[in-house]
C-alpha positions as CSV (number, residue, x, y, z in Angstrom):
1,T,22.5,-15.3,-21.5
2,L,25.2,-12.6,-21.8
3,F,26.9,-14.0,-18.7
4,R,26.4,-17.6,-19.8
5,S,28.1,-16.7,-23.1
6,A,31.0,-15.0,-21.2
7,I,31.3,-18.1,-19.0
8,N,31.3,-20.4,-21.9
9,L,34.0,-18.3,-23.6
10,S,36.2,-18.3,-20.6
11,Y,35.9,-22.0,-19.8
12,G,35.5,-23.2,-23.3
13,G,38.9,-22.0,-24.3
14,G,37.8,-21.5,-27.9
15,G,37.2,-18.2,-29.6
16,A,33.7,-16.8,-29.8
17,S,31.9,-16.8,-33.0
18,A,30.9,-13.6,-34.6
19,E,27.3,-14.5,-33.9
20,T,27.9,-15.0,-30.2
21,V,29.9,-11.8,-29.9
22,N,27.1,-9.9,-31.8
23,A,24.4,-11.4,-29.5
24,M,26.5,-10.5,-26.4
25,R,26.9,-6.9,-27.8
26,Q,23.1,-6.6,-28.4
27,E,22.3,-7.9,-25.0
28,L,24.8,-5.5,-23.4
29,E,23.3,-2.6,-25.4
30,H,19.8,-3.6,-24.3
31,T,20.9,-3.9,-20.7
32,E,22.6,-0.4,-20.9
33,K,19.3,1.0,-22.3
34,E,17.4,-0.5,-19.4
35,L,19.8,0.9,-16.9
36,K,19.6,4.3,-18.5
37,F,15.8,4.2,-18.3
38,A,15.9,3.0,-14.7
39,R,18.3,5.8,-13.8
40,S,16.0,8.3,-15.5
41,E,13.1,6.9,-13.5
42,I,15.0,7.1,-10.3
43,D,16.0,10.8,-11.0
44,T,12.3,11.6,-11.8
45,W,11.2,10.1,-8.5
46,R,13.9,11.9,-6.6
47,E,12.7,15.2,-8.1
48,K,9.1,14.3,-7.2
49,C,10.1,13.4,-3.7
50,S,12.1,16.6,-3.3
51,A,9.2,18.7,-4.6
52,L,6.9,16.9,-2.2
53,D,9.3,17.4,0.7
54,K,9.4,21.1,-0.1
55,S,5.6,21.2,-0.3
56,V,5.3,19.5,3.1
57,I,7.8,21.9,4.6
58,A,5.9,24.9,3.2
59,Q,2.6,23.5,4.5
60,D,4.2,23.0,7.9
61,E,5.5,26.6,7.9
62,E,2.1,27.9,6.9
63,K,0.4,25.8,9.6
64,A,2.8,27.2,12.2
65,A,2.1,30.7,11.1
66,L,-1.7,30.1,11.2
67,R,-1.3,28.6,14.7
68,E,0.6,31.7,15.9
69,S,-2.0,34.0,14.4
70,F,-4.8,32.0,16.0
71,E,-3.1,31.9,19.4
72,A,-2.5,35.7,19.2
73,K,-6.2,36.2,18.4
74,I,-7.3,33.8,21.2
75,G,-5.0,35.8,23.5
76,K,-6.6,39.1,22.5
77,L,-10.1,37.6,22.8
78,S,-9.2,36.2,26.3
79,V,-8.1,39.7,27.4
80,S,-11.3,41.2,25.9
81,L,-13.4,38.6,27.6
82,A,-11.7,39.2,31.0
83,E,-12.3,43.0,30.5
84,A,-15.9,42.4,29.7
85,L,-16.4,40.1,32.7
86,E,-14.8,42.7,34.9
87,Q,-17.0,45.4,33.5
88,N,-20.1,43.2,34.0
89,S,-19.0,42.5,37.5
90,Q,-18.6,46.3,38.2
91,Y,-22.1,46.8,36.5
92,E,-23.7,44.2,38.8
93,A,-22.0,45.8,41.8
94,L,-23.3,49.2,40.8
95,K,-26.8,47.7,40.3
96,R,-26.7,46.2,43.8
97,A,-25.5,49.5,45.2
98,N,-28.2,51.4,43.3
99,A,-30.8,49.0,44.5
100,A,-29.6,49.4,48.1
101,L,-29.6,53.2,47.8
102,Q,-33.1,53.1,46.2
103,S,-34.3,50.9,49.1
104,E,-32.8,53.3,51.6
105,L,-34.4,56.3,49.9
106,D,-37.7,54.5,49.8
107,T,-37.4,53.8,53.5
108,Q,-36.6,57.4,54.3
109,D,-39.5,58.6,52.2
110,R,-42.0,56.6,54.3
């Protein structure tokens, strides 16, 4: 309507009535208010997106730190497990050696 009125003015050649000018002004003011509101909404969503981006980045950093911590703990547990297995292997070897010695002693005693 604002644009139709502007086109009518430019092609009609005649002057615009006060009523037409007032209607155009009101429509323009209304459009400006809508634009201002839309810009405000856009700014609000940009802020929300920015905050969300920062939150996601923080979560990614926290997840990476936890992963490092868990990997370090798993590494320590792997070393502990390897040491325990080695000790168990040595214990089993000692048991076999002890059994062999005991068998030899038993044989000698007879």
